[in-house]
Each structure stands twice: as structure tokens, then as C-alpha cells.
C-alpha positions, -999 to +999 in steps of 0.1 A: +493-055+024+480-083+003+500-111-011+508-091-042+521-062-022+504-033-039+469-033-024+462-020+011+435-045+022+426-025+053+420+007+032+399-013+007+379-029+036+372+005+052+361+020+018+337-010+013+323-006+048+318+031+044+301+027+010+280-002+024+269+020+053+261+049+030+240+026+008+222+011+038+214+046+051+201+057+017+179+026+014+165+032+049+157+068+040+139+056+008+120+030+028+108+056+053+097+079+025+078+050+009+061+041+042+050+077+047+037+078+011+017+046+016+003+059+048-009+090+030-025+069+003-042+047+029-056+078+047-069+092+013-086+059+005-103+058+039-116+094+034-128+085-001-145+053+012-164+072+038-174+099+013-187+072-011-207+056+018-222+090+026-232+096-010-248+061-012-268+068+019-280+101+005-289+086-029-306+054-017-325+059+016-336+029+035-372+018+027-397+010+054-404-025+041-381-046+019-393-049-017-405-083-027-402-094-062-432-110-079-429-147-085-426-156-122-457-171-137-453-206-152-472-219-181-492-251-176-479-257-141-498-263-109 
């Protein structure tokens, strides 16, 4: 009993511990769900990246020689 005599401190403490544990378990469950979701997003991004790389390779094949740009002509210079 508390100093006032009408609160059972042990009962209050057990309720707080129980609620704290339940909140911790719920937070841990949400964290696991979020980690799984982020893993799925990362996997999808990797697949999309490889698909884009494949499309780029199909659309722009490698040339035999690198293309050289013409030098700009200057007026009145050497």
C-alpha cells in the first residue's frame, strides 16, 4: 500500500510492466514487418535496375571505335 493507503503499488507496477511488455512486443512486430517490407522493396529495385541495364544494352550497342568529336574551328587563330 502507498502512503495514502488506497493504491496498491504492486498491482499498479505489475499492470505497467504488463502494458510495457505488450507495447514492446507490438513495436518489435511492427519493426519486423517494416524490415521485411524494405527487403522486398530492395529486391524489386535490384530487379528493376538489372532490367534497365539490359534495355540500355539492347538500345545502345557498343561501337567498334569510340566516336571522336570534330574540333571546333576558330576564326583568325593559328
